[in-house]
N, CA, C and O of each residue as an XYZ file, in Angstrom:
368
protein
N      14.300      7.812     19.666
C      13.694      6.550     20.033
C      12.851      6.781     21.278
O      13.244      7.519     22.182
N      11.687      6.141     21.311
C      10.835      6.216     22.484
C      10.366      4.806     22.814
O      10.652      3.867     22.072
N       9.663      4.656     23.901
C       9.144      3.338     24.257
C       7.637      3.410     24.366
O       7.082      4.442     24.744
N       6.978      2.320     24.038
C       5.530      2.250     24.138
C       5.156      1.883     25.560
O       6.029      1.692     26.406
N       3.856      1.784     25.829
C       3.421      1.447     27.183
C       3.886      0.066     27.601
O       3.877     -0.250     28.791
N       4.297     -0.773     26.642
C       4.815     -2.100     26.956
C       6.337     -2.116     26.970
O       6.952     -3.183     27.004
N       6.943     -0.935     26.944
C       8.385     -0.778     26.990
C       9.093     -1.423     25.804
O      10.214     -1.915     25.933
N       8.440     -1.419     24.663
C       9.075     -1.889     23.440
C       9.643     -0.663     22.734
O       8.931      0.324     22.550
N      10.891     -0.709     22.343
C      11.455      0.452     21.656
C      10.740      0.701     20.327
O      10.364     -0.236     19.623
N      10.565      1.963     20.008
C       9.968      2.316     18.727
C      10.679      3.547     18.187
O      11.319      4.287     18.934
N      10.560      3.752     16.902
C      11.183      4.902     16.249
C      10.108      5.723     15.560
O       9.105      5.178     15.101
N      10.308      7.004     15.488
C       9.376      7.893     14.808
C       9.741      7.934     13.332
O      10.904      8.106     12.969
N       8.728      7.774     12.487
C       8.914      7.811     11.044
C       7.882      8.747     10.443
O       6.707      8.694     10.807
N       8.308      9.598      9.532
C       7.389     10.505      8.856
C       6.980      9.920      7.520
O       7.792      9.316      6.820
N       5.718     10.102      7.169
C       5.235      9.684      5.856
C       4.430     10.827      5.252
O       3.898     11.674      5.969
N       4.349     10.840      3.944
C       3.538     11.839      3.242
C       2.285     11.144      2.736
O       2.355     10.081      2.120
N       1.140     11.756      3.002
C      -0.135     11.213      2.550
C      -0.842     12.236      1.680
O      -0.803     13.436      1.951
N      -1.489     11.745      0.631
C      -2.355     12.623     -0.154
C      -3.497     13.073      0.756
O      -3.857     12.353      1.687
N      -4.066     14.237      0.505
C      -5.140     14.732      1.372
C      -6.313     13.752      1.508
O      -6.868     13.609      2.597
N      -6.695     13.082      0.424
C      -7.821     12.148      0.504
C      -7.500     10.954      1.398
O      -8.365     10.479      2.135
N      -6.266     10.471      1.337
C      -5.867      9.352      2.183
C      -5.789      9.793      3.643
O      -6.160      9.036      4.540
N      -5.318     10.990      3.881
C      -5.254     11.534      5.237
C      -6.668     11.643      5.821
O      -6.887     11.324      6.989
N      -7.623     12.095      5.002
C      -9.013     12.207      5.460
C      -9.599     10.835      5.786
O     -10.317     10.676      6.773
N      -9.285      9.848      4.948
C      -9.762      8.495      5.226
C      -9.187      7.978      6.533
O      -9.885      7.323      7.307
N      -7.924      8.268      6.781
C      -7.287      7.857      8.027
C      -7.951      8.543      9.218
O      -8.212      7.907     10.239
N      -8.223      9.829      9.088
C      -8.888     10.578     10.163
C     -10.275      9.994     10.452
O     -10.642      9.794     11.610
N     -11.041      9.721      9.388
C     -12.397      9.163      9.575
C     -12.327      7.786     10.226
O     -13.138      7.472     11.098
N     -11.364      6.960      9.811
C     -11.221      5.623     10.403
C     -10.854      5.733     11.879
O     -11.345      4.958     12.700
N     -10.002      6.684     12.218
C      -9.620      6.871     13.618
C     -10.826      7.295     14.451
O     -11.019      6.800     15.562
N     -11.622      8.194     13.929
C     -12.822      8.637     14.648
C     -13.832      7.505     14.774
O     -14.428      7.308     15.833
N     -14.020      6.765     13.690
C     -15.007      5.684     13.671
C     -14.625      4.552     14.638
O     -15.489      3.997     15.317
N     -13.345      4.218     14.698
C     -12.915      3.081     15.503
C     -12.488      3.461     16.915
O     -12.408      2.607     17.798
N     -12.216      4.743     17.125
C     -11.718      5.169     18.423
C     -10.237      4.859     18.625
O      -9.710      5.012     19.727
N      -9.574      4.425     17.562
C      -8.141      4.135     17.625
C      -7.362      5.341     17.120
O      -7.884      6.154     16.357
N      -6.123      5.451     17.545
C      -5.272      6.532     17.071
C      -4.786      6.279     15.653
O      -4.753      5.141     15.184
N      -4.415      7.349     14.986
C      -3.902      7.216     13.613
C      -2.682      6.317     13.582
O      -2.559      5.478     12.690
N      -1.778      6.473     14.534
C      -0.571      5.648     14.576
C      -0.937      4.167     14.681
O      -0.371      3.330     13.977
N      -1.872      3.856     15.550
C      -2.293      2.459     15.719
C      -2.830      1.894     14.415
O      -2.508      0.765     14.045
N      -3.645      2.672     13.720
C      -4.212      2.200     12.447
C      -3.123      1.976     11.398
O      -3.152      0.981     10.674
N      -2.167      2.894     11.317
C      -1.086      2.756     10.333
C      -0.230      1.538     10.666
O       0.136      0.778      9.769
N       0.093      1.345     11.939
C       0.909      0.200     12.344
C       0.169     -1.103     12.040
O       0.774     -2.051     11.540
N      -1.133     -1.160     12.336
C      -1.911     -2.370     12.039
C      -1.916     -2.657     10.541
O      -1.759     -3.805     10.123
N      -2.096     -1.616      9.737
C      -2.115     -1.798      8.282
C      -0.765     -2.299      7.777
O      -0.714     -3.190      6.929
N       0.323     -1.736      8.288
C       1.656     -2.184      7.878
C       1.906     -3.633      8.283
O       2.428     -4.427      7.500
N       1.533     -3.963      9.498
C       1.727     -5.349      9.946
C       0.969     -6.314      9.045
O       1.505     -7.350      8.652
N      -0.274     -5.980      8.717
C      -1.062     -6.857      7.857
C      -0.424     -6.973      6.477
O      -0.289     -8.074      5.943
N      -0.033     -5.839      5.900
C       0.546     -5.839      4.564
C       1.846     -6.623      4.507
O       2.132     -7.271      3.500
N       2.629     -6.576      5.560
C       3.942     -7.223      5.570
C       3.887     -8.701      5.932
O       4.910     -9.382      5.862
N       2.734     -9.212      6.313
C       2.613    -10.641      6.626
C       2.778    -11.462      5.352
O       2.232    -11.097      4.311
N       3.525    -12.569      5.417
C       3.723    -13.406      4.230
C       2.408    -13.894      3.619
O       2.289    -13.945      2.395
N       1.430    -14.250      4.434
C       0.144    -14.715      3.898
C      -0.544    -13.628      3.095
O      -1.148    -13.900      2.057
N      -0.453    -12.389      3.577
C      -1.082    -11.287      2.864
C      -0.377    -11.050      1.541
O      -1.026    -10.808      0.523
N       0.954    -11.118      1.549
C       1.715    -10.953      0.313
C       1.347    -12.039     -0.693
O       1.201    -11.773     -1.886
N       1.199    -13.269     -0.195
C       0.818    -14.371     -1.081
C      -0.566    -14.136     -1.659
O      -0.803    -14.422     -2.833
N      -1.489    -13.615     -0.845
C      -2.835    -13.367     -1.351
C      -2.819    -12.268     -2.408
O      -3.585    -12.321     -3.370
N      -1.936    -11.257     -2.233
C      -1.812    -10.217     -3.253
C      -1.267    -10.791     -4.556
O      -1.730    -10.434     -5.639
N      -0.286    -11.679     -4.448
C       0.280    -12.314     -5.639
C      -0.783    -13.138     -6.365
O      -0.871    -13.110     -7.593
N      -1.576    -13.860     -5.606
C      -2.640    -14.673     -6.202
C      -3.683    -13.780     -6.873
O      -4.165    -14.096     -7.961
N      -4.025    -12.687     -6.239
C      -4.993    -11.754     -6.821
C      -4.443    -11.172     -8.126
O      -5.171    -11.056     -9.112
N      -3.171    -10.809     -8.129
C      -2.548    -10.272     -9.341
C      -2.548    -11.310    -10.458
O      -2.788    -10.978    -11.618
N      -2.280    -12.561    -10.109
C      -2.298    -13.634    -11.099
C      -3.695    -13.787    -11.698
O      -3.841    -13.912    -12.914
N      -4.718    -13.776    -10.848
C      -6.100    -13.901    -11.340
C      -6.473    -12.730    -12.243
O      -7.138    -12.909    -13.263
N      -6.036    -11.526    -11.857
C      -6.328    -10.357    -12.685
C      -5.630    -10.457    -14.034
O      -6.198    -10.071    -15.055
N      -4.414    -10.968    -14.047
C      -3.692    -11.137    -15.304
C      -4.395    -12.138    -16.204
O      -4.512    -11.927    -17.411
N      -4.863    -13.231    -15.609
C      -5.584    -14.225    -16.393
C      -6.870    -13.648    -16.960
O      -7.219    -13.905    -18.112
N      -7.569    -12.871    -16.154
C      -8.804    -12.242    -16.622
C      -8.499    -11.264    -17.748
O      -9.205    -11.239    -18.756
N      -7.452    -10.458    -17.585
C      -7.076     -9.493    -18.617
C      -6.685    -10.192    -19.901
O      -6.968     -9.691    -20.989
N      -6.041    -11.339    -19.794
C      -5.604    -12.045    -20.992
C      -6.793    -12.535    -21.812
O      -6.674    -12.737    -23.021
N      -7.920    -12.724    -21.171
C      -9.125    -13.146    -21.905
C      -9.677    -12.000    -22.741
O     -10.342    -12.228    -23.752
N      -9.399    -10.758    -22.316
C      -9.903     -9.591    -23.034
C      -8.930     -9.113    -24.097
O      -9.324     -8.409    -25.026
N      -7.679     -9.482    -23.973
C      -6.648     -9.075    -24.925
C      -5.933    -10.328    -25.398
O      -5.014    -10.809    -24.735
N      -6.355    -10.865    -26.552
C      -5.790    -12.132    -27.008
C      -4.268    -12.107    -27.163
O      -3.611    -13.133    -26.984
N      -3.717    -10.968    -27.487
C      -2.281    -10.862    -27.715
C      -1.606    -10.165    -26.527
O      -0.689     -9.363    -26.707
N      -2.069    -10.479    -25.322
C      -1.647     -9.736    -24.134
C      -0.158     -9.845    -23.834
O       0.425     -8.903    -23.296
N       0.473    -10.968    -24.166
C       1.903    -11.092    -23.868
C       2.714    -10.092    -24.693
O       3.630     -9.455    -24.173
N       2.381     -9.955    -25.965
C       3.090     -9.005    -26.820
C       2.800     -7.571    -26.367
O       3.707     -6.742    -26.304
N       1.538     -7.286    -26.054
C       1.163     -5.945    -25.622
C       1.872     -5.591    -24.315
O       2.339     -4.464    -24.149
N       1.953     -6.535    -23.401
C       2.603     -6.283    -22.115
C       4.076     -5.943    -22.305
O       4.617     -5.093    -21.598
N       4.724     -6.606    -23.258
C       6.138     -6.348    -23.507
C       6.366     -5.001    -24.190
O       7.396     -4.362    -23.971
N       5.417     -4.567    -25.012
C       5.581     -3.322    -25.759
C       5.050     -2.111    -25.016
O       5.350     -0.979    -25.396
N       4.271     -2.318    -23.971
C       3.635     -1.221    -23.258
C       4.223     -1.124    -21.855
O       3.638     -1.645    -20.905
N       5.382     -0.458    -21.710
C       6.021     -0.393    -20.387
C       5.225      0.485    -19.433
O       4.373      1.274    -19.840
N       5.531      0.324    -18.159
C       4.911      1.179    -17.144
C       5.285      2.619    -17.444
O       6.401      2.890    -17.886
N       4.372      3.540    -17.212
C       4.716      4.945    -17.451
C       5.766      5.410    -16.451
O       5.780      4.979    -15.298
N       6.630      6.280    -16.905
C       7.646      6.842    -16.025
C       7.005      7.880    -15.118
O       6.085      8.585    -15.533
N       7.483      7.978    -13.888
C       6.938      9.014    -13.019
C       7.330     10.385    -13.538
O       8.365     10.533    -14.188
N       6.506     11.394    -13.254
C       6.860     12.736    -13.735
C       8.133     13.214    -13.061
O       8.380     12.932    -11.888
N       8.936     13.944    -13.825
C      10.183     14.467    -13.277
C       9.878     15.720    -12.479
O       9.083     16.563    -12.895
N      10.515     15.828    -11.338
C      10.323     16.998    -10.495
C      11.621     17.779    -10.430
O      12.711     17.208    -10.424
N      11.486     19.059    -10.382
C      12.650     19.921    -10.183
C      12.872     20.037     -8.689
O      12.058     20.620     -7.973
N      13.961     19.488     -8.229
C      14.273     19.584     -6.795
C      15.251     20.698     -6.561
O      16.201     20.885     -7.322
N      15.016     21.425     -5.518
C      15.910     22.539     -5.201
C      16.872     22.158     -4.136
O      17.705     22.972     -3.737
């Protein structure tokens, strides 16, 4: 545990990023002059806000309605077409 300049306790957390996402983060940090940590924390705060979650739900609803116009039998197709399973990895 460490403290920020405002003496708020914080914890270190590791995340894995795909190389392309890491590059985007690096470019955003250079462009804005903010640190990578600051950008990640800002993004998490925004994503976790209830209003943002509600806007995502509304966007998903609109996309579903739009998709249903292209697939007349979308309810049946949705039930028969499950999400793909993630690839299995051999862990050592």
